[in-house]
VMD Tcl script that draws the C-alpha trace (Angstrom):
set ca {
  {107.98 87.27 121.82}
  {105.67 85.84 119.22}
  {107.13 86.20 115.74}
  {104.62 84.48 113.50}
  {100.90 84.50 112.97}
  {99.51 81.24 111.68}
  {96.12 82.57 110.67}
  {93.64 79.96 109.46}
  {90.46 81.43 107.89}
  {87.12 80.00 109.00}
  {86.55 78.67 105.48}
  {89.95 76.95 105.46}
  {89.35 75.49 108.94}
  {86.13 73.87 107.78}
  {87.88 72.56 104.68}
  {90.57 71.01 106.86}
  {87.93 68.90 108.59}
  {86.39 67.86 105.30}
  {89.83 67.10 103.92}
  {90.65 64.86 106.85}
  {87.48 62.84 106.27}
  {88.20 62.52 102.59}
  {91.75 61.42 103.29}
  {90.49 58.39 105.19}
  {89.12 57.05 101.91}
  {92.47 57.16 100.13}
  {94.66 54.11 99.85}
  {98.01 54.43 101.57}
  {99.61 54.47 98.13}
  {97.65 57.46 96.82}
  {99.19 60.12 99.06}
  {99.86 63.45 97.33}
  {102.10 66.20 98.67}
  {100.24 69.13 100.22}
  {100.76 72.80 99.47}
  {104.09 74.45 100.25}
  {103.98 76.75 103.27}
  {105.24 80.23 102.41}
  {105.45 82.78 105.21}
  {105.56 86.49 104.46}
  {107.14 89.03 106.81}
  {104.90 92.11 106.51}
  {106.26 95.51 107.40}
  {103.27 96.84 109.32}
  {100.19 95.77 111.28}
  {97.43 93.93 109.45}
  {95.38 96.61 107.70}
  {94.04 97.42 104.24}
  {97.58 97.91 102.98}
  {97.59 94.09 102.70}
  {93.94 93.58 101.75}
  {94.72 91.79 98.48}
  {97.02 89.39 100.28}
  {94.39 88.65 102.93}
  {91.68 88.19 100.32}
  {93.96 85.73 98.55}
  {94.30 83.70 101.75}
  {90.61 83.87 102.63}
  {89.40 82.77 99.20}
  {91.96 80.04 98.71}
  {93.73 81.68 95.77}
  {97.18 80.72 97.03}
  {96.06 77.14 97.53}
  {94.97 77.00 93.89}
  {98.64 77.31 93.00}
  {100.03 74.90 95.60}
  {100.84 77.39 98.35}
  {99.75 77.70 101.97}
  {100.25 81.39 102.67}
  {101.02 82.49 106.22}
  {102.39 85.76 107.53}
  {104.23 87.58 110.28}
  {102.57 90.91 111.05}
  {104.78 93.94 111.46}
  {104.46 97.06 113.53}
  {106.14 98.49 116.66}
  {108.41 96.11 118.56}
  {108.47 93.47 115.83}
  {111.56 92.19 114.00}
  {112.61 93.96 110.82}
  {111.26 92.08 107.80}
  {114.71 91.61 106.29}
  {116.06 90.24 109.56}
  {113.22 87.70 109.59}
  {113.99 86.72 105.99}
  {117.72 86.39 106.64}
  {117.08 84.32 109.77}
  {114.83 81.89 107.87}
  {111.71 82.83 109.84}
  {110.02 83.89 106.60}
  {110.39 82.89 102.96}
  {109.15 86.22 101.56}
  {109.64 89.73 102.94}
  {108.36 93.19 102.13}
  {110.78 96.11 102.07}
  {111.63 99.39 100.40}
  {114.55 100.09 98.10}
  {117.27 101.48 100.37}
  {116.78 99.01 103.26}
  {116.80 96.18 100.71}
  {119.91 97.55 99.09}
  {121.69 97.98 102.43}
  {120.90 94.36 103.31}
  {122.39 93.20 100.00}
  {125.53 95.23 100.62}
  {125.91 93.47 103.97}
  {126.15 90.16 102.12}
  {122.55 88.94 102.01}
  {121.77 87.21 98.71}
  {118.26 88.62 98.35}
  {116.29 88.75 95.09}
  {113.45 91.12 94.22}
  {110.46 89.27 92.77}
  {107.68 91.88 92.63}
  {106.24 95.15 93.89}
  {102.81 95.96 95.28}
  {102.63 99.54 94.04}
  {102.38 100.14 90.30}
  {102.69 103.84 91.18}
  {104.44 104.92 94.36}
  {102.31 106.52 97.11}
  {105.21 108.80 98.03}
  {103.94 112.37 97.71}
  {104.28 115.96 98.81}
  {101.44 117.88 100.43}
  {100.99 121.65 100.21}
  {98.32 124.18 101.11}
  {96.18 125.96 98.51}
  {97.77 129.35 99.25}
  {101.16 128.05 98.05}
  {100.70 124.84 96.06}
  {103.50 122.52 95.01}
  {102.28 121.00 91.75}
  {105.45 120.96 89.62}
  {109.22 120.97 90.23}
  {109.50 124.73 89.70}
  {107.21 125.29 92.68}
  {109.86 123.83 95.00}
  {112.15 126.82 94.47}
  {112.30 128.99 97.56}
  {110.08 126.65 99.58}
  {110.60 125.38 103.12}
  {109.85 121.66 103.04}
  {109.02 119.58 106.12}
  {110.84 116.23 106.07}
  {110.82 113.23 108.40}
  {114.44 112.18 107.89}
  {117.59 113.98 106.63}
  {117.99 111.66 103.63}
  {114.72 113.04 102.19}
  {116.76 115.93 100.83}
  {118.29 113.51 98.34}
  {114.83 112.90 96.90}
  {114.15 116.61 96.55}
  {117.56 117.11 94.93}
  {116.82 114.29 92.45}
  {113.54 115.96 91.46}
  {115.26 119.32 90.90}
  {118.16 117.72 89.02}
  {115.73 115.93 86.74}
  {114.06 119.24 85.92}
  {117.37 121.05 85.48}
  {116.68 123.35 88.44}
  {118.95 124.63 91.23}
  {118.75 123.27 94.76}
  {116.97 126.37 95.99}
  {114.94 125.28 99.03}
  {115.26 124.76 102.77}
  {114.07 121.94 105.01}
  {112.88 121.48 108.58}
  {112.45 118.24 110.54}
  {108.93 117.12 111.39}
  {106.97 114.07 112.50}
  {104.47 111.69 110.94}
  {101.52 114.06 111.24}
  {100.83 116.80 108.64}
  {99.53 119.24 111.27}
  {102.76 121.35 111.21}
  {102.01 122.04 107.53}
  {98.57 123.28 108.50}
  {100.14 125.44 111.22}
  {102.41 127.12 108.67}
  {105.70 125.62 109.88}
  {106.58 124.89 106.26}
  {105.32 125.30 102.71}
  {105.21 121.60 101.85}
  {105.40 118.24 103.60}
  {106.73 114.91 102.31}
  {104.04 112.31 102.93}
  {102.25 109.23 101.65}
  {99.23 109.85 99.48}
  {97.38 107.01 101.23}
  {97.92 108.25 104.76}
  {98.48 111.86 105.88}
  {95.90 113.43 103.53}
  {93.22 111.53 105.47}
  {94.23 113.46 108.60}
  {93.45 116.77 106.92}
  {90.24 115.40 105.43}
  {89.08 114.47 108.93}
  {89.53 118.13 109.86}
  {87.07 119.08 107.12}
  {89.64 120.12 104.51}
  {89.17 119.11 100.89}
  {91.97 117.77 98.69}
  {92.37 119.80 95.52}
  {90.68 122.79 97.14}
  {92.12 123.46 100.59}
  {95.29 121.44 100.11}
  {97.08 119.54 97.36}
  {98.63 116.08 97.19}
  {101.21 115.70 94.42}
  {102.77 112.31 93.80}
  {106.55 112.36 93.58}
  {106.08 110.19 90.51}
  {104.31 113.14 88.84}
  {107.26 115.37 89.75}
  {109.61 113.07 87.85}
  {110.82 110.99 90.80}
  {109.84 107.50 89.66}
  {110.40 104.98 92.41}
  {109.09 101.51 93.19}
  {107.88 100.82 96.72}
  {106.27 97.88 98.46}
  {108.94 95.49 97.20}
  {108.61 91.73 97.65}
  {111.74 89.63 97.85}
  {113.13 86.27 98.82}
  {116.53 84.65 99.14}
  {118.23 83.39 96.02}
  {118.59 79.97 97.62}
  {114.88 79.70 98.34}
  {113.96 80.91 94.85}
  {116.28 78.38 93.25}
  {115.08 75.46 95.33}
  {111.38 76.39 95.45}
  {110.71 78.30 92.25}
  {107.32 76.65 91.63}
  {106.16 77.73 95.10}
  {107.40 81.30 94.63}
  {105.64 81.56 91.25}
  {102.49 80.03 92.78}
  {102.71 82.49 95.66}
  {102.90 85.41 93.26}
  {100.00 84.06 91.21}
  {97.85 83.85 94.36}
  {98.94 87.34 95.40}
  {98.08 88.85 92.02}
  {94.71 87.10 91.95}
  {94.00 88.41 95.45}
  {94.79 92.00 94.48}
  {92.74 91.73 91.31}
  {89.81 90.71 93.47}
  {90.51 93.51 95.95}
  {90.50 96.09 93.15}
  {87.25 94.72 91.71}
  {85.54 94.25 95.09}
  {86.70 97.02 97.47}
  {83.99 96.25 100.02}
  {85.12 92.63 100.25}
  {88.73 93.78 100.64}
  {87.74 96.09 103.48}
  {85.58 93.47 105.15}
  {88.29 90.81 105.23}
  {90.54 93.23 107.11}
  {88.05 94.75 109.55}
  {86.24 91.53 110.40}
  {89.03 88.99 110.21}
  {92.75 89.70 109.92}
  {92.68 93.10 111.61}
  {89.60 92.55 113.76}
  {91.45 92.75 117.09}
  {93.57 95.80 116.30}
  {91.04 98.56 116.88}
  {91.28 99.82 113.30}
  {89.28 102.93 112.38}
  {86.77 101.64 109.82}
  {86.28 105.04 108.15}
  {90.03 105.62 107.91}
  {90.60 102.15 106.51}
  {87.89 102.63 103.91}
  {89.41 105.93 102.78}
  {92.91 104.47 102.73}
  {91.64 101.64 100.55}
  {90.02 104.14 98.17}
  {93.28 106.06 97.89}
  {95.56 103.06 97.45}
  {93.72 101.14 94.74}
  {94.42 103.65 91.92}
  {98.11 103.32 92.79}
  {98.16 99.52 93.05}
  {96.12 99.08 89.85}
  {96.06 102.40 87.92}
  {94.53 100.82 84.81}
  {92.56 97.62 84.08}
  {95.52 96.21 82.16}
  {98.15 96.97 84.81}
  {100.60 94.09 85.18}
  {100.22 93.76 88.93}
  {103.45 93.27 90.88}
  {105.61 93.61 87.76}
  {109.07 95.15 88.22}
  {110.15 97.84 85.74}
  {113.96 97.78 85.33}
  {114.16 101.34 83.98}
  {112.68 102.69 87.21}
  {115.41 101.09 89.29}
  {118.17 102.39 87.06}
  {116.75 105.94 87.16}
  {116.15 108.13 90.24}
  {116.26 105.16 92.61}
  {119.86 104.52 91.63}
  {120.64 108.25 91.66}
  {119.50 108.60 95.27}
  {121.33 105.44 96.34}
  {124.58 106.67 94.79}
  {124.11 110.11 96.34}
  {123.99 108.37 99.70}
  {127.38 106.78 98.99}
  {126.19 103.36 97.90}
  {127.55 101.27 95.04}
  {124.63 99.95 93.01}
  {124.92 96.49 91.34}
  {123.32 95.71 88.01}
  {119.56 95.28 88.32}
  {119.69 91.77 86.82}
  {121.85 90.66 89.76}
  {119.32 91.64 92.40}
  {115.97 90.97 90.70}
  {114.09 88.30 88.79}
  {111.33 89.85 86.66}
  {110.31 86.46 85.23}
  {108.58 85.35 88.46}
  {105.71 87.76 87.74}
  {105.74 86.78 84.07}
  {105.29 83.12 84.96}
  {102.64 83.94 87.57}
  {100.63 86.01 85.08}
  {100.86 83.15 82.59}
  {99.18 80.88 85.16}
  {96.35 83.40 85.45}
  {95.86 83.88 81.71}
}
mol new
graphics top color blue
foreach p $ca { graphics top sphere $p radius 0.5 }
foreach p [lrange $ca 0 end-1] q [lrange $ca 1 end] { graphics top cylinder $p $q radius 0.2 }
display resetview
């Protein structure tokens, strides 16, 4: 099985040839160390979800800060990102809160260094005839969920609003079609994914159906986490900071140039995956306001208060013991990266 993808952009390939010619002119005493290779284990196939990362590679932003960024694509039948990180196959991994936390409890000395989403894409969808727009609307509803633990999220929302746990649930799959069929009143989803399915059927968000972010219901959670091992961070801090600087610069460019972000995915990194161009374009439109909600958003910054709020509540409800945030995260990596970009 192939675990890594050593993707070399056309621009970088040409530069390699030019660099080799230039190197011949150096004296043997003028050798300088090259960029540090940093491999990221991505959680899904190469699509617009990673467009800022890919734009950073393509335009040489990582190289500006001494890093050669490579990646391991995710998807079906690929190793879990945290397994790849623990095994040393990657230096950086993407993950969500509970899988990260479970890995730490198993003895992995992982450290959070950033997060892609400034505002979580986790959401709940409902039809116009019975909209779910605020916590009170949950009362008496039948909510379609993809896994049993989703009830802990709903409970956290109701607890935060001082409301009783007055609702029922039913298991469902990844598609929102059961909501359309009336199998439930609401459906837990991602604002960047399932709504597109209904839009393709001719339905209009805000008119025929509603998408309400869990963040707007009081459930503040950070997703799209980036982490490394404490050992790697300690021994290669300059590379980790440079990596984050290149990542932030790539996402700034993706937010400012959405067409370029889409193009680098469809025509390069995801070119052989049969991606739906229209779907990818719409996904990119939906994700950017969540990655960079405002022009002054501190991209990839971790907010400690979010982790000590509902995220901790849900983890404890699932029987987990939560360590202090300072023991599992380093917020200064983003600070130092942003300073390089100032």
